ROSENU-336805 format. One record per residue: residue number from 1; residue in three letters; x, y, z of N, C-alpha, C in turn. Coordinates in steps of 0.1 Angstrom, whole numbers, plus 5000, padded with zeros to 4 digits. Layout:
  seq  type  n_px  n_py  n_pz  ca_px  ca_py  ca_pz  c_px  c_py  c_pz
  NUM   Ala     X     Y     Z      X      Y      Z     X     Y     Z
...
This chain:
  seq  type  n_px  n_py  n_pz  ca_px  ca_py  ca_pz  c_px  c_py  c_pz
    1   Met  8267  0811  6691   8279   0819   6699  8282  0830  6687
    2   Thr  8279  0845  6690   8284   0855   6685  8297  0858  6693
    3   Gly  8304  0866  6683   8323   0867   6685  8331  0857  6689
    4   Ala  8323  0844  6680   8334   0833   6679  8349  0834  6685
    5   Thr  8355  0844  6671   8366   0849   6673  8375  0857  6680
    6   Gly  8367  0859  6690   8376   0870   6698  8382  0860  6708
    7   Leu  8387  0868  6716   8395   0861   6728  8388  0855  6741
    8   Val  8374  0862  6743   8366   0853   6754  8354  0845  6743
    9   Gly  8350  0850  6732   8348   0840   6725  8350  0829  6721
   10   Thr  8364  0828  6718   8368   0812   6716  8371  0802  6726
   11   Gln  8374  0811  6737   8378   0804   6753  8360  0794  6754
   12   Val  8351  0803  6751   8339   0801   6754  8337  0786  6744
   13   Val  8337  0787  6732   8335   0779   6726  8342  0767  6727
   14   Arg  8356  0766  6734   8363   0753   6736  8354  0750  6751
   15   Ala  8348  0755  6762   8350   0752   6774  8331  0748  6768
   16   Leu  8325  0753  6760   8313   0745   6757  8315  0730  6749
   17   Arg  8324  0730  6745   8325   0715   6735  8334  0704  6744
   18   Asp  8342  0713  6753   8348   0700   6764  8337  0700  6774
   19   Ala  8324  0709  6774   8316   0703   6786  8307  0693  6780
   20   Gly  8306  0691  6766   8300   0679   6758  8287  0685  6754
   21   His  8288  0704  6751   8278   0708   6743  8280  0707  6727
   22   Glu  8267  0708  6723   8268   0711   6706  8269  0722  6704
   23   Val  8283  0731  6697   8284   0745   6695  8284  0749  6680
   24   Arg  8276  0758  6682   8277   0760   6665  8284  0780  6667
   25   Ala  8293  0781  6660   8302   0794   6659  8297  0803  6650
   26   Leu  8289  0816  6653   8288   0825   6643  8303  0835  6640
   27   Val  8301  0835  6629   8314   0844   6622  8317  0849  6610
   28   Arg  8319  0862  6607   8320   0870   6595  8325  0861  6583
   29   Arg  8322  0863  6571   8332   0855   6563  8344  0862  6560
   30   Ser  8347  0875  6563   8361   0877   6569  8368  0873  6580
   31   Ser  8363  0865  6586   8368   0865   6600  8382  0855  6603
   32   Asp  8388  0860  6611   8404   0852   6609  8400  0841  6619
   33   Leu  8403  0827  6609   8391   0816   6618  8407  0807  6623
   34   Arg  8415  0812  6626   8428   0802   6630  8426  0795  6643
   35   Gln  8423  0806  6654   8420   0797   6666  8409  0786  6665
   36   Leu  8398  0788  6658   8386   0782   6657  8390  0771  6651
   37   Arg  8396  0768  6642   8398   0756   6632  8402  0744  6641
   38   Ala  8410  0749  6651   8417   0738   6661  8407  0733  6670
   39   Leu  8394  0740  6670   8385   0736   6684  8374  0723  6674
   40   Asp  8374  0720  6658   8367   0717   6652  8351  0720  6654
   41   Val  8346  0728  6653   8330   0728   6654  8324  0740  6642
   42   Pro  8313  0733  6641   8305   0740   6631  8305  0757  6632
   43   Val  8307  0762  6621   8303   0776   6615  8294  0776  6610
   44   Ala  8291  0793  6612   8276   0798   6606  8282  0809  6601
   45   His  8277  0815  6587   8282   0830   6585  8269  0840  6586
   46   Ala  8272  0850  6598   8262   0859   6605  8271  0871  6607
   47   Asp  8262  0882  6606   8268   0896   6610  8260  0905  6612
   48   Leu  8265  0915  6624   8255   0919   6633  8250  0931  6629
   49   Arg  8259  0936  6614   8255   0945   6608  8240  0945  6598
   50   Asp  8241  0931  6593   8232   0926   6585  8223  0916  6596
   51   Pro  8211  0923  6600   8203   0917   6610  8199  0900  6605
   52   Thr  8192  0903  6593   8188   0896   6585  8194  0881  6586
   53   Thr  8207  0881  6587   8216   0872   6588  8216  0863  6603
   54   Leu  8210  0871  6610   8212   0860   6624  8200  0850  6626
   55   Arg  8187  0855  6625   8176   0845   6628  8184  0833  6622
   56   Pro  8185  0830  6608   8186   0814   6602  8199  0810  6610
   57   Ala  8209  0816  6618   8224   0811   6622  8214  0809  6638
   58   Phe  8206  0813  6644   8202   0809   6656  8193  0794  6656
   59   Glu  8187  0794  6645   8180   0781   6643  8180  0771  6651
   60   Gly  8174  0762  6662   8174   0752   6667  8184  0751  6678
   61   Cys  8185  0765  6683   8196   0769   6694  8187  0770  6710
   62   Asp  8188  0764  6713   8185   0764   6730  8192  0779  6736
   63   Thr  8201  0780  6734   8211   0791   6742  8222  0801  6733
   64   Val  8222  0814  6734   8228   0821   6722  8238  0825  6737
   65   Phe  8248  0826  6734   8262   0837   6735  8264  0845  6727
   66   His  8260  0855  6736   8267   0870   6726  8280  0876  6733
   67   Cys  8291  0872  6729   8304   0880   6730  8309  0887  6720
   68   Ala  8300  0889  6712   8303   0902   6698  8303  0912  6708
   69   Ala  8316  0922  6705   8312   0937   6707  8327  0943  6705
   70   Val  8328  0955  6703   8337   0962   6700  8346  0969  6714
   71   Tyr  8357  0965  6717   8364   0967   6729  8377  0974  6724
   72   Ala  8375  0990  6724   8387   0997   6720  8383  1009  6724
   73   Tyr  8398  1019  6728   8395   1029   6730  8400  1040  6719
   74   Trp  8405  1037  6714   8412   1045   6699  8404  1044  6687
   75   Asp  8405  1055  6679   8401   1051   6665  8383  1047  6663
   76   Ile  8375  1054  6671   8359   1051   6672  8352  1061  6680
   77   Thr  8341  1063  6675   8331   1071   6680  8324  1066  6690
   78   Arg  8322  1072  6699   8308   1070   6707  8296  1059  6699
   79   Glu  8295  1069  6685   8281   1064   6678  8285  1051  6675
   80   Glu  8297  1047  6668   8302   1035   6662  8299  1022  6675
   81   Leu  8308  1027  6690   8308   1019   6696  8288  1018  6704
   82   Leu  8284  1028  6701   8270   1024   6706  8261  1015  6694
   83   Arg  8262  1015  6680   8257   1004   6671  8260  0992  6674
   84   Ser  8271  0992  6674   8281   0976   6677  8275  0969  6691
   85   Asn  8277  0977  6701   8276   0969   6714  8263  0970  6721
   86   Val  8250  0983  6715   8240   0983   6722  8230  0977  6711
   87   Glu  8233  0982  6701   8220   0982   6690  8223  0968  6684
   88   Gly  8235  0961  6682   8238   0951   6679  8234  0938  6685
   89   Thr  8232  0944  6704   8226   0937   6711  8210  0933  6709
   90   Gly  8207  0944  6712   8192   0943   6708  8188  0934  6695
   91   Glu  8197  0936  6684   8192   0928   6673  8194  0913  6674
   92   Val  8205  0910  6682   8208   0893   6688  8195  0891  6698
   93   Leu  8193  0897  6703   8181   0893   6711  8168  0894  6705
   94   Arg  8166  0897  6694   8152   0900   6687  8156  0887  6680
   95   Ala  8165  0881  6675   8171   0874   6665  8165  0860  6669
   96   Ala  8174  0862  6683   8168   0850   6696  8157  0842  6695
   97   Ala  8151  0854  6699   8141   0855   6703  8129  0847  6693
   98   Ala  8132  0850  6676   8123   0847   6664  8128  0831  6660
   99   Ala  8143  0827  6667   8147   0815   6665  8139  0809  6678
  100   Gly  8130  0812  6686   8130   0797   6696  8137  0799  6702
  101   Ala  8151  0807  6706   8159   0803   6717  8153  0802  6731
  102   Arg  8159  0799  6744   8147   0803   6755  8159  0813  6762
  103   Arg  8174  0809  6761   8181   0818   6774  8194  0824  6761
  104   Val  8196  0838  6763   8207   0841   6762  8219  0847  6769
  105   Val  8233  0841  6769   8240   0848   6782  8248  0858  6777
  106   Val  8248  0871  6779   8254   0881   6770  8268  0886  6780
  107   Thr  8278  0887  6771   8290   0893   6779  8292  0904  6780
  108   Ser  8293  0911  6793   8287   0927   6797  8299  0930  6804
  109   Ser  8306  0934  6810   8318   0940   6822  8316  0941  6833
  110   Ser  8325  0942  6844   8324   0944   6854  8323  0957  6857
  111   Ile  8328  0965  6845   8329   0982   6851  8312  0985  6853
  112   Thr  8301  0980  6853   8287   0985   6849  8286  0985  6865
  113   Cys  8292  0976  6874   8294   0978   6888  8298  0991  6896
  114   Gly  8309  0997  6888   8313   1006   6888  8328  1007  6896
  115   Ser  8335  1019  6901   8342   1013   6905  8348  1022  6919
  116   Ser  8360  1023  6925   8361   1031   6942  8373  1037  6942
  117   Gly  8375  1050  6949   8383   1056   6950  8396  1051  6961
  118   Gly  8386  1040  6967   8399   1035   6977  8398  1018  6974
  119   Pro  8411  1012  6980   8410   0998   6981  8397  0988  6989
  120   Val  8382  0991  6978   8372   0983   6984  8368  0977  6978
  121   Ser  8363  0965  6977   8357   0955   6966  8339  0958  6966
  122   Arg  8340  0957  6949   8321   0961   6950  8317  0949  6945
  123   Asp  8303  0949  6947   8297   0931   6940  8286  0938  6934
  124   Glu  8277  0930  6928   8265   0931   6917  8256  0944  6919
  125   Asp  8256  0946  6932   8248   0956   6939  8253  0970  6934
  126   Gly  8265  0970  6929   8272   0984   6926  8268  0991  6914
  127   Met  8271  1001  6914   8267   1009   6899  8275  1021  6901
  128   Ser  8279  1027  6885   8291   1039   6882  8283  1047  6891
  129   Gly  8291  1061  6899   8288   1070   6906  8297  1082  6896
  130   Glu  8305  1094  6905   8305   1106   6897  8318  1103  6891
  131   Glu  8326  1092  6888   8337   1090   6882  8337  1091  6867
  132   Tyr  8345  1096  6859   8349   1095   6845  8346  1078  6842
  133   Leu  8337  1082  6829   8336   1070   6816  8339  1074  6807
  134   Pro  8349  1063  6803   8351   1065   6784  8342  1058  6776
  135   Asp  8339  1063  6767   8329   1058   6757  8326  1044  6757
  136   Tyr  8337  1034  6757   8336   1020   6755  8328  1014  6771
  137   Phe  8331  1021  6785   8323   1022   6795  8307  1021  6796
  138   Val  8306  1034  6790   8292   1037   6786  8285  1029  6778
  139   Thr  8290  1027  6768   8281   1012   6761  8280  1000  6765
  140   Lys  8284  0997  6775   8288   0984   6780  8278  0987  6789
  141   Leu  8274  0996  6798   8262   1005   6805  8252  1001  6798
  142   Glu  8253  1007  6788   8238   1007   6784  8231  0992  6773
  143   Gln  8245  0986  6770   8242   0973   6767  8236  0964  6777
  144   Glu  8240  0965  6788   8234   0955   6798  8220  0961  6802
  145   Arg  8215  0975  6801   8202   0979   6803  8192  0973  6793
  146   Thr  8199  0973  6781   8193   0971   6769  8188  0957  6767
  147   Ala  8198  0950  6770   8197   0934   6772  8184  0929  6780
  148   Phe  8186  0933  6796   8174   0930   6804  8161  0936  6800
  149   Ala  8164  0945  6793   8148   0956   6791  8143  0944  6781
  150   Leu  8148  0940  6770   8142   0937   6759  8142  0923  6762
  151   Gly  8153  0916  6770   8150   0901   6775  8135  0900  6777
  152   Ala  8131  0909  6788   8117   0908   6795  8108  0908  6787
  153   Glu  8108  0920  6776   8099   0920   6767  8096  0908  6755
  154   Leu  8109  0902  6752   8106   0895   6747  8104  0881  6749
  155   Gly  8103  0879  6764   8106   0866   6769  8113  0857  6772
  156   Leu  8128  0862  6769   8137   0857   6764  8144  0854  6784
  157   Glu  8152  0841  6785   8162   0846   6797  8171  0848  6797
  158   Val  8175  0864  6802   8190   0867   6799  8197  0870  6810
  159   Val  8212  0865  6812   8215   0863   6821  8231  0877  6815
  160   Ala  8236  0883  6826   8248   0892   6821  8263  0882  6827
  161   Ala  8269  0882  6820   8285   0879   6825  8294  0887  6827
  162   Cys  8299  0893  6839   8306   0905   6841  8319  0902  6841
  163   Pro  8330  0897  6831   8343   0898   6831  8350  0910  6839
  164   Thr  8359  0906  6848   8367   0915   6852  8380  0918  6840
  165   Ile  8392  0922  6844   8404   0925   6839  8409  0910  6831
  166   Val  8404  0904  6820   8403   0892   6814  8421  0892  6806
  167   Val  8432  0885  6811   8440   0885   6802  8443  0871  6802
  168   Gly  8452  0866  6788   8455   0852   6782  8457  0855  6769
  169   Gly  8452  0839  6766   8456   0839   6752  8446  0824  6747
  170   Pro  8454  0820  6731   8463   0829   6724  8445  0840  6715
  171   Asp  8455  0847  6709   8444   0858   6703  8444  0862  6690
  172   Trp  8444  0862  6680   8450   0869   6667  8447  0886  6669
  173   Arg  8444  0891  6680   8448   0907   6678  8450  0907  6694
  174   Leu  8456  0920  6700   8460   0924   6713  8447  0934  6716
  175   Val  8439  0927  6726   8429   0935   6733  8436  0944  6745
  176   Pro  8429  0954  6749   8435   0965   6754  8439  0957  6775
  177   Ser  8431  0944  6774   8433   0938   6790  8448  0933  6788
  178   Asn  8452  0926  6776   8463   0918   6774  8478  0929  6769
  179   Ala  8471  0939  6759   8481   0952   6760  8488  0960  6768
  180   Leu  8480  0957  6781   8483   0967   6794  8494  0961  6799
  181   Leu  8496  0944  6798   8509   0937   6803  8522  0943  6790
  182   Ile  8517  0941  6781   8531   0945   6767  8532  0957  6772
  183   Arg  8527  0967  6775   8528   0980   6774  8541  0983  6785
  184   Tyr  8538  0976  6795   8545   0977   6808  8561  0969  6807
  185   Leu  8560  0961  6799   8572   0957   6795  8579  0960  6786
  186   Ala  8569  0974  6778   8580   0980   6765  8584  0992  6774
  187   Asp  8577  0993  6783   8581   1004   6791  8595  1007  6793
  188   Pro  8606  1017  6789   8617   1015   6796  8622  1020  6808
  189   Leu  8608  1024  6818   8612   1028   6831  8603  1021  6840
  190   Arg  8599  1011  6833   8587   1000   6838  8578  1012  6854
  191   Thr  8574  1017  6840   8562   1024   6850  8554  1020  6857
  192   Thr  8548  1022  6872   8537   1021   6874  8527  1028  6881
  193   Tyr  8514  1026  6883   8507   1036   6889  8498  1034  6900
  194   Ser  8489  1043  6904   8481   1042   6921  8469  1033  6912
  195   Gly  8463  1030  6925   8449   1020   6921  8452  1005  6917
  196   Gly  8439  1000  6913   8446   0983   6912  8431  0980  6903
  197   Cys  8430  0967  6897   8422   0961   6893  8421  0946  6900
  198   Asn  8412  0938  6892   8407   0924   6892  8413  0918  6884
  199   Ile  8419  0906  6886   8428   0896   6873  8423  0885  6873
  200   Val  8420  0880  6859   8408   0867   6857  8419  0863  6848
  201   Ser  8418  0850  6841   8422   0842   6835  8410  0841  6827
  202   Val  8411  0842  6811   8401   0842   6801  8395  0827  6800
  203   Arg  8403  0813  6803   8399   0804   6812  8387  0803  6818
  204   Asp  8393  0808  6828   8382   0810   6842  8367  0818  6838
  205   Val  8370  0826  6829   8357   0835   6826  8349  0827  6813
  206   Ala  8358  0818  6807   8349   0807   6798  8342  0799  6802
  207   Asp  8347  0793  6814   8340   0785   6825  8326  0790  6829
  208   Gly  8327  0805  6833   8319   0813   6843  8308  0816  6831
  209   His  8310  0814  6820   8301   0816   6808  8288  0802  6806
  210   Val  8295  0792  6810   8291   0778   6805  8285  0779  6821
  211   Leu  8287  0779  6833   8283   0782   6842  8265  0787  6844
  212   Leu  8266  0799  6841   8255   0807   6843  8245  0803  6829
  213   Ala  8251  0798  6816   8241   0795   6809  8230  0781  6815
  214   Glu  8240  0771  6823   8234   0760   6828  8226  0765  6844
  215   Arg  8234  0774  6850   8226   0775   6862  8224  0789  6867
  216   Gly  8224  0800  6863   8219   0814   6863  8211  0818  6863
  217   Thr  8210  0829  6873   8193   0830   6875  8187  0844  6863
  218   Ala  8179  0840  6856   8174   0850   6844  8170  0864  6852
  219   Gly  8179  0875  6845   8176   0888   6849  8188  0891  6858
  220   Glu  8194  0883  6857   8208   0885   6870  8223  0888  6861
  221   Arg  8229  0899  6871   8241   0898   6864  8253  0889  6871
  222   Tyr  8264  0885  6869   8275   0882   6874  8286  0879  6874
  223   Leu  8293  0888  6885   8310   0892   6882  8317  0879  6880
  224   Leu  8323  0878  6869   8333   0866   6870  8349  0874  6867
  225   Gly  8355  0871  6882   8369   0879   6885  8375  0868  6893
  226   Gly  8390  0873  6895   8396   0866   6902  8403  0873  6914
  227   Glu  8412  0878  6918   8416   0884   6926  8420  0896  6925
  228   Asn  8417  0906  6936   8423   0921   6934  8437  0925  6939
  229   Trp  8446  0929  6931   8454   0936   6932  8459  0949  6928
  230   Ala  8466  0953  6935   8470   0969   6930  8481  0970  6921
  231   Trp  8481  0981  6916   8487   0979   6898  8504  0974  6905
  232   Arg  8509  0983  6912   8522   0981   6918  8526  0965  6917
  233   Thr  8519  0957  6925   8518   0939   6929  8519  0938  6913
  234   Ile  8511  0937  6909   8506   0933   6889  8521  0936  6885
  235   His  8527  0948  6886   8537   0950   6876  8551  0946  6882
  236   Gln  8549  0942  6896   8560   0938   6904  8564  0921  6903
  237   Thr  8553  0915  6896   8550   0898   6894  8552  0901  6881
  238   Val  8549  0907  6869   8551   0906   6855  8567  0907  6856
  239   Ser  8575  0916  6860   8588   0918   6864  8593  0906  6865
  240   Glu  8590  0901  6880   8596   0887   6884  8592  0874  6875
  241   Leu  8582  0872  6866   8580   0864   6860  8587  0864  6844
  242   Cys  8592  0876  6842   8597   0876   6830  8612  0883  6832
  243   Gly  8621  0878  6844   8634   0881   6845  8639  0891  6842
  244   Thr  8628  0903  6845   8633   0917   6841  8636  0927  6857
  245   His  8633  0939  6856   8634   0944   6870  8623  0956  6870
  246   Gly  8620  0962  6879   8610   0972   6878  8599  0967  6888
  247   Pro  8585  0975  6894   8589   0989   6887  8600  0998  6891
  248   Trp  8600  1012  6882   8611   1014   6889  8606  1031  6889
  249   Ala  8593  1034  6882   8585   1049   6887  8572  1045  6888
  250   Thr  8570  1056  6894   8552   1057   6898  8547  1069  6891
  251   Ala  8539  1068  6880   8529   1080   6874  8524  1086  6882
  252   Ser  8525  1101  6882   8509   1105   6884  8498  1107  6878
  253   His  8490  1113  6880   8475   1111   6871  8480  1120  6863
  254   Thr  8483  1134  6862   8484   1143   6854  8498  1137  6844
  255   Ala  8509  1133  6844   8519   1128   6842  8511  1114  6832
  256   Ala  8508  1107  6835   8502   1095   6824  8493  1102  6811
  257   Tyr  8485  1112  6823   8476   1118   6808  8486  1129  6800
  258   Leu  8496  1132  6802   8502   1139   6793  8510  1132  6784
  259   Ala  8514  1119  6789   8519   1110   6779  8513  1101  6774
  260   Ala  8501  1103  6777   8490   1094   6767  8487  1106  6757
  261   Thr  8484  1118  6761   8482   1127   6748  8490  1130  6738
  262   Trp  8508  1128  6742   8519   1124   6732  8519  1116  6727
  263   Gly  8512  1100  6730   8512   1095   6726  8500  1091  6710
  264   Glu  8490  1094  6716   8481   1100   6705  8485  1107  6696
  265   Ile  8492  1118  6699   8499   1128   6686  8508  1118  6679
  266   Arg  8516  1111  6683   8523   1106   6675  8520  1093  6667
  267   Ala  8506  1087  6671   8499   1078   6667  8490  1085  6655
  268   Val  8488  1095  6658   8479   1104   6638  8492  1102  6630
  269   Leu  8502  1110  6634   8514   1111   6627  8520  1098  6619
  270   Ser  8521  1089  6627   8524   1075   6624  8513  1062  6617
  271   Ala  8501  1066  6621   8490   1056   6615  8493  1046  6621
  272   Arg  8498  1047  6635   8499   1034   6641  8490  1037  6657
  273   Pro  8484  1028  6660   8476   1026   6672  8487  1036  6682
  274   Pro  8481  1039  6696   8492   1047   6705  8488  1032  6715
  275   Ser  8501  1033  6724   8502   1023   6733  8493  1025  6744
  276   Thr  8483  1036  6746   8478   1039   6757  8469  1054  6752
  277   Thr  8456  1056  6758   8454   1067   6755  8445  1077  6766
  278   Arg  8441  1090  6760   8440   1095   6771  8426  1092  6780
  279   Ala  8416  1082  6773   8407   1079   6780  8410  1073  6790
  280   Glu  8419  1061  6786   8428   1051   6796  8434  1059  6810
  281   Ala  8443  1068  6805   8450   1073   6817  8437  1081  6828
  282   Arg  8428  1092  6821   8416   1092   6831  8411  1083  6838
  283   Thr  8414  1074  6840   8406   1061   6847  8420  1057  6863
  284   Met  8430  1062  6855   8439   1058   6865  8442  1061  6880
  285   Gly  8442  1052  6888   8442   1057   6898  8431  1051  6907
  286   Arg  8418  1045  6901   8406   1040   6907  8410  1024  6910
  287   Tyr  8398  1019  6916   8402   1008   6923  8391  0998  6914
  288   Tyr  8393  0992  6905   8386   0985   6899  8386  0967  6908
  289   Trp  8383  0967  6916   8382   0955   6928  8368  0952  6928
  290   Tyr  8367  0939  6926   8352   0932   6928  8352  0921  6934
  291   Arg  8339  0913  6942   8340   0900   6949  8327  0895  6938
  292   His  8333  0878  6935   8324   0869   6926  8319  0862  6935
  293   Gly  8312  0864  6950   8308   0852   6957  8293  0851  6948
  294   Lys  8290  0858  6943   8276   0851   6938  8277  0840  6925
  295   Ala  8286  0842  6917   8292   0832   6908  8297  0820  6912
  296   Ala  8304  0823  6926   8310   0810   6935  8301  0802  6939
  297   Ala  8287  0811  6945   8274   0802   6950  8271  0794  6938
  298   Leu  8275  0787  6924   8271   0783   6915  8281  0775  6913
  299   Gly  8293  0776  6918   8304   0766   6913  8314  0775  6906
  300   Tyr  8317  0785  6906   8327   0793   6900  8342  0792  6906
  301   Thr  8351  0788  6902   8365   0783   6911  8375  0794  6901
  302   Pro  8378  0807  6902   8391   0809   6895  8402  0807  6902
  303   Arg  8413  0808  6891   8429   0806   6894  8434  0813  6899
  304   Pro  8443  0817  6909   8450   0825   6914  8454  0839  6902
  305   Ala  8455  0848  6910   8461   0863   6899  8477  0856  6893
  306   Arg  8483  0851  6902   8498   0848   6898  8497  0842  6883
  307   Gln  8488  0830  6888   8486   0817   6877  8479  0824  6863
  308   Ala  8470  0829  6867   8463   0842   6857  8476  0847  6848
  309   Leu  8482  0853  6853   8494   0858   6848  8507  0853  6842
  310   Val  8513  0842  6848   8518   0829   6844  8513  0827  6830
  311   Glu  8502  0824  6830   8493   0816   6817  8495  0829  6803
  312   Ala  8493  0841  6810   8490   0851   6798  8506  0852  6796
  313   Leu  8516  0854  6802   8526   0853   6798  8534  0845  6794
  314   Gly  8530  0833  6794   8536   0822   6789  8533  0821  6774
  315   Trp  8519  0827  6764   8517   0830   6756  8521  0841  6750
  316   Leu  8521  0855  6757   8526   0867   6753  8540  0865  6746
  317   Val  8547  0863  6752   8558   0863   6754  8564  0857  6738
  318   Thr  8558  0846  6734   8561   0842   6723  8552  0846  6711
  319   Ser  8544  0853  6713   8534   0859   6702  8541  0869  6696
  320   Pro  8535  0873  6687   8539   0883   6677  8533  0895  6683
  321   His  8527  0898  6688   8525   0909   6699  8537  0918  6702
  322   Leu  8542  0909  6711   8558   0916   6717  8569  0916  6707
  323   Pro  8571  0926  6707   8587   0931   6697  8597  0923  6702
  324   Asp  8603  0921  6690   8615   0909   6693  8626  0919  6702
  325   Arg  8624  0932  6698   8636   0939   6707  8630  0940  6724
  326   Ile  8622  0935  6728   8614   0930   6741  8616  0922  6742
  327   Arg  8612  0913  6739   8615   0902   6739  8631  0891  6744
  328   Ser  8641  0898  6733   8652   0895   6736  8657  0900  6747
  329   Gly  8654  0908  6754   8657   0913   6770  8649  0906  6781
  330   Leu  8647  0897  6778   8636   0890   6788  8637  0872  6790
  331   Arg  8639  0872  6804   8643   0859   6809  8636  0855  6817
  332   Pro  8625  0847  6809   8611   0841   6817  8613  0833  6827
  333   His  8610  0833  6837   8605   0824   6845  8603  0809  6844
  334   Pro  8609  0796  6847   8604   0785   6846  8588  0782  6845
  335   Glu  8577  0794  6852   8568   0791   6860  8560  0793  6842
  336   Val  8568  0805  6838   8562   0810   6823  8564  0800  6812
  337   Thr  8578  0791  6814   8580   0787   6798  8567  0770  6802
  338   Gly  8571  0769  6814   8565   0755   6815  8549  0758  6811
  339   Ala  8539  0767  6810   8525   0771   6810  8525  0775  6792
  340   Arg  8538  0773  6785   8531   0775   6771  8523  0761  6767
  341   Glu  8518  0772  6758   8507   0757   6753  8516  0749  6738
  342   Leu  8518  0738  6736   8527   0730   6729  8514  0729  6719
  343   Val  8514  0731  6705   8509   0731   6695  8512  0722  6682
  344   Pro  8507  0711  6678   8512   0704   6671  8513  0710  6659
  345   Arg  8523  0705  6646   8531   0711   6636  8530  0699  6626
  346   Pro  8522  0700  6612   8523   0690   6608  8540  0687  6599
  347   Leu  8546  0677  6601   8560   0672   6598  8558  0672  6582
  348   Asp  8568  0679  6575   8574   0682   6561  8571  0667  6555
  349   Ala  8567  0665  6543   8565   0654   6539  8579  0644  6537
  350   Glu  8587  0654  6532   8603   0647   6525  8610  0645  6538
  351   Ser  8614  0659  6547   8624   0657   6554  8620  0653  6566
  352   Gly  8610  0651  6573   8605   0648   6586  8604  0661  6593
  353   Ala  8613  0670  6593   8611   0681   6597  8598  0690  6600
  354   Pro  8597  0700  6610   8583   0701   6611  8581  0716  6604
  355   Gly  8570  0714  6591   8568   0724   6581  8566  0737  6587
């Protein structure tokens, strides 16, 4: 498992362990292991930037899950994204073949199936058209093409998992999909916008990866999604679940782009990442709606979008990713407070109080 400390990777490790599989998590020596320690799985040190470390880590493994990728829209060049997401995938496949692995499940993205100008759902036959593609989108397209072509050349069974907008936790960093929820709660105007997306829980995506390893057809890609919702519906639901109001404003494409431009200028001056970027703003108004019937035929059954948001907010509202000034103004719905995962803490030896 590459990317084992990431949002999706950690949950795939959990799902594999719960399904009775032996799991080996690949981590860099500098990786944050807080989430993995609780799962009690063996780790191997490897780094995609040093391909010679990959083959020893893959020895004895029948299936390799390649979840490692750079998911970012800021402070990174297309060349850096290509090196990580495309060239890194090539190195993983070569090392997996050399180590004798049979199958590789590559974490791709639903954006490889394109988007629509209206409320139309797409499936795995879809492709990007003339719409604007951020650099991250471009590299995911190239990653998928590279994986299938190289897999055929090396004799590997390659299956692509294509998650939609993945929400949930826990995660040591705030990925862009979870940041969408934080950004809305931090906005005093509670601004929404046109278009829509497909919301899916990270736990369903993890279960989908296991399913594709066991039953997926080599050379195929599978959308792993939940429900298609308009952004206004998503934002209204987030407001309801957090006990706040809104949305109160609807941003035009131009307004969103100008706001993102100003945000990027402030980010440069303050040396802090912007809440949104021009690349993200340029995708506004599109419908990233998808059908997951192909995965459903294998047994994939995701939870409703509302439940995915409930669980994501149950983690986010108590996480360090939400500033206290915002948290203090929220009154989470009982569904949200009930969804919080309770994590045991050791007792202080002397007082008997939590340490």
